[in-house]
Structures are given as structure tokens and as C-alpha cells.
N, C-alpha and C positions, 0 to 999 in steps of 0.2 A: 534865432535860426532853428527850424525844426527839420530833423532828418529822419525819414521813415525807416522802419526795419522790416525785414522779411524773413520767412522761414524757408530754408532750402528744401526742395522736394526729395532729393536723393537720400539724405540721411535724416531729414526732418530736424536739422540743427538750427540753432538761433543764428541765422546768417544775415548780415546786413548788407545793404547796397550803398555804393558810393561812400560818403563820409559817415554813414550811419554807424559803421563799426568796422573792425578789422577781422577778416576771416578768409578762408579759402586759399589765399595765395601763399600761406605759410603752413608749416607742419601742424596738423591738428593734434589735439590732446589724445593720447592713447587711452582708450577706455579699459578699465579692468575687465577681465573675462567674465566676471559674475555680474556685471552691470548690464541692464537692458540697453540695447543699441540705439533706440530712438525715443523721442519725446512725443507721446500721444500722436502716432503717425496717421491714424485712420482719417481719411477725408481731408488731409492737409496739403494735397498737391496744389500749389498755386496755379498750375495750368489746367486744373480740373474744372468741371462745370460748377457754377455757383450753387446749384441745387443738389450737389452731391451729398449723400448722407454722411453724418459724422457721429461717432460714438463717444469719444473722449476717454479712451482706455489705452494704456500702454500694453503691448502684446509681446509674448515670447513663446518659444516652442515649449510644449509640454514635455515631461520626461519621456524617454523612449518607450517605457512600459505603458504609457498612458496616452491614447490617441487624443487629438484635439489641440487647442491653442490656449496657453495659460494667460490669464490676466495678471500682468505684473504690477500695474498701478491703475488707479481710477482718478480721473480729474474731478475735483470738487465742482458741484453744480453742473455737471455734464449729463447727457442722456444716460450714460452708464451708471452714474451715481444716483440719479433719480429713480432708475429702475431697480436698484439694489444689487447691481453687480459688485463683487468684492475682489480684492487682490487674492490671488491663488485659486480663484474659480477657473475651471477649464471649460472653454467654449467647444462643445462637441459638434453642434450644428446650428445653422441659421435658416429658419423657415424650412426645416427638413433636409437641407443640403449639408452634407458632412464637411466639416472644416478641418483641413490637414496642415495648414500653415498660416502664419500671420498675414502673409500676402493675400491668401484666399479670403480671410475675414475682411481685410481692408477693401478688396475688390467688391465683395458682396455688399458691404455697408454702403460704399459709394454708389454702387449701381442701384441700390434700393431707393435712394433719394431722401432728401430732407422731408420730415413730416410723416414718413412711412412708419407704421407700427409693425415690428418684426418679432418673431418668436425665437428666442435663444434657448437651445438645449444646452444646459450647463451641468457639469458635475462638480459638486461641492462636498468635501469631506466624505467622498466615496458614494454619495447619493446623487441621483439624477433629478433635475428639476427643470421646469419650463419657466422662463422669465420673458415677459413682454417688454420690449424697449421701443420707445418712440424716438426715432432718429431726428437730429437737428441739422441745420446748416452750419458748417464749420465757422467758428468765430474768426474775426480778423486776427492778424498775427499778434498785435499788442494785447488784445483781449485774451488770446490763448495763453500767453505768458503770464498775464495777471491771474487768470484762473488757476494756473498750475502752482503759483507761489503765494500770491497776496492773500492774507488771512490765514495762512497755514504756518505751522512751526518751521523755523528756518532749519535746513539740513545741517547736520553736524559736520564738524571738521574731521579730516582724516589725513594723517601723515604730513602735516604742515611743518616746515622747518623755518625757524625764526631768522630773518635777515637783519631786522632792527626793531627795537621796541619790545614791549611785552606781548607775547602771543599765547593766549590760553590754549590748553589742550583740547577744549571742546567749546562749542557755542555757549554752553551753560556758564562758562567763565565770564561772560559778559552780562549775566543776569543782573537786572537793576539798572543797566545802562542802555542808551540808544547807540546802535552800531550801524555804521555805513561800511559795508563790505564791497570792495571794488575788485573786479578781476581785470587784469591788465597784462601787457607784455611790452618788452623793450622795443620790439619791432613795430608796434601798433602806433601809427601816427595820430589816430583819433584819441588814443589813450593819453598821449602827450598834450592834446588840446584840453583834456579834462584836468590835468595836473594843477593849473592855477586855481581852479574852482575848489579842488580838494584841499589845497593849501589854505585858501581863504576860510573854508569850513573849519579846518583844524585850528586856525587862529581865533575864529569867531566863537567856537564852542568848547575850546580847551578848558578843562576844569569845571564844566557844567554838566558832566555826566554823558558826554558824547565821545565815542571812540571811532576812529577810522582805521580800517585794516585793508591793505592792498595786497592781493594774492596774485602771484604769477606762476606760470608753469615753466618759465625760463630756468636755466641752470642756476645754481647757487652763485656761481661766479658772475654771470650776467646780471642776476638780480641785485647783487651787492653793488656792482659797478653802476648800474642804472639808477639805483636809489641814491647813490652819492652824487652822480652826475646831475640828476634832476633836483637834488637837494630836497628830497622828500622828508618831511619832519614827522610824519606819522608812522605807525607800525606797518612793517612789510614782511610778508611771509612767502616762502617758495613752496609751491605744490608740486614737488618733484615727480610724483607718480600720477598726478592728475586726478586723484580720487575726489578731492573736494570740488574741483571744477566740474567733474562729471555729476556730482550730487546736485550742483546748482545749474546744470546744463549751460554752463558759461562758455559757449562755443563761439560767440561773436563778442568782440571786445571794443570798448570797455563795457562792463556790465556792473551796475551798482544796485545792491540790495539794501533797503532801509529796514532795519530790524528794531522792534521796540523793546522796552524794558523787560517784557515777559518772554522774549525770544520769538515773537511772531513777526513775519514779514509784513510790513505795512505798505510798501510801495517798491518799485524797481524801475530801472532805466537801462535799456540796451542801446548802445551807441551814444551819440551826443545830441541832446535836445534841450535847448535853452528853456523852453516852456516846462519841460519835465524837471529840469534843475530847480526852477522856481517852485514847482510843486513839492519837491523833496524838501526844500528849505522851509516851506510853510508847515509841512508835516512834522519836521524835527522841532520847530518852534512850538507847535501844538503839543507834542509829546512832552517837551520840557516844562510847559506850563500846566500840564495835566488836562488839557482840553482836546488832545488829539483823539480822533475817532477812526476806527478801522475802516479802511477803504472798502473792505469786503462787506461791511454791514449794509444790508439792503440790496445786495447784488442778486441778480436773478439766478 
């Protein structure tokens, strides 16, 4: 069974439809005040025109003393990355038009259209420069998520509380092991569909250098009760402040990140997808045998 996923236009979160994942109907993760509010929002409106321009940068307001829009993050292999835009750059203008808010940048990029070469007036380290960017058509939802994480170092943990099993203080504590990090919740019915697979993986790879860590933003009481009720035999942690979930943009559940022995994300699955489950299994087997190749190798 293949269940597609989609990205919501309002908050550009990883939102799934039908059985693809659980979201929206329940209380969302509260993001820390210092966290960017969206995941690469420009050109991501599912209702927008297919030829809308796309940059591939996460945007935030610049400090009050500095006009413009700050680049909070740059998506690998995106138009922004190819043009040389960097995090902390401040976009002052696009094609001579002053930019005063992230929404203004998004609107300008989308209206310019895919394939258009535009001139970004950028302030970097107190110096102004002009950067030419050739916009692209926004990737599909699955491609976008893969571009954001696959082939990049896994985000670190922050503030996890152990529910059961050994929980390292940081992702570095898993160095040398293959890790499957799953984000779940007690209320998520699709998460419960995935539990038998996770149990099977735990039994299959236990003692072979593979760890499973299930992270939930449920309260500690609910997390403990649910872990016991579902007889989860692998490690479980509570993300009480939601910081780790925000770092992984795990807003649709379940979300599974496959991390290799060097701490690099090799693959991921949002929602429940039997074909993707089979892909994850093959990748884990490849990593254990030493024949695994990064999914990002050769990516455009």
C-alpha cells in the first residue's frame, strides 16, 4: 500500500492526507521562539501554479536595525544553494524591488516563475553584493523533504527525556551504529500501524549494530502508558518541549529517519508506505554489509 504525503500551504509543515500520516486534527508541536517558523516555504503552495518560481531557502525577518529578509537556511542542491546564497545573508532587494518581509520575497519569487534569472541584492557581513539566481519549479513534496535531509548530517537531539531504554544525550552517541529515529504519538492511528514493522526490525537487527529510537511529544505519563500498552521493546523518548521534533520538522506522523554509522541521514519516510518500508530495509541491510550507498549521491 502506498500512501502519498503533502505539505500544507499555511505553515508549510509536513502534513499528510488520509492514511499518509496524522496531523492537523490534534495539537501541533509548539515551536521554540528562536526556531524559524516554516520549512523552505517559497514556491511551496500546493494550490499555486505549477510554473511558480522556487528558491529553496528558509526565510526570517532581519533584525529591526537592518532592513531586508534574513536567509535562515539554504536547501542543498536548490537554486539558492547553486547561486551561492548563505545562511545569515540578508535579502535587501530582488530585481531592484525592496524586500521588507518573507511574504514579499515569496510572492516575488513565485511571480517571477520557474526558469527566470533574477538579481538578488544581498547584504553579507556588512557588505552589499549582487547575486544572480535562476529560479526552478518547486519539487514534489517527497523530493522536497529528501532534499532537506537526505545526505545531510542528522539534526542533534535537544531536551529528550528517557521513557525506556538507553537514550544518548546527542545524536553523536549513536556514532558507529545505524539508527532508525521514529516520531510518533499515542493519538496517531497510522503510528500504531507502523508498530508491528518497528518490532520486527528490532527483533531482526538486535545485536547487529542497529538501534531504534521512538520520539513522542506526548506527556511523560502518556508516553510511558503507551509504550507499555503497545509493548514497545525498543528505546522510547519524550520530547516534552518539542525542540527535537522541530529540528527534524516532524509535523506529520509517523516520520522515520534512517541515519547511518557516520550520523548522515540516508533515507526517510513520512506516513505509512509499504514500498518505502521495503526500501528502508534494503538500505539498512546494505549499511550493515558495508555496501550501502548514499541516496544523495548523484542527485541533481
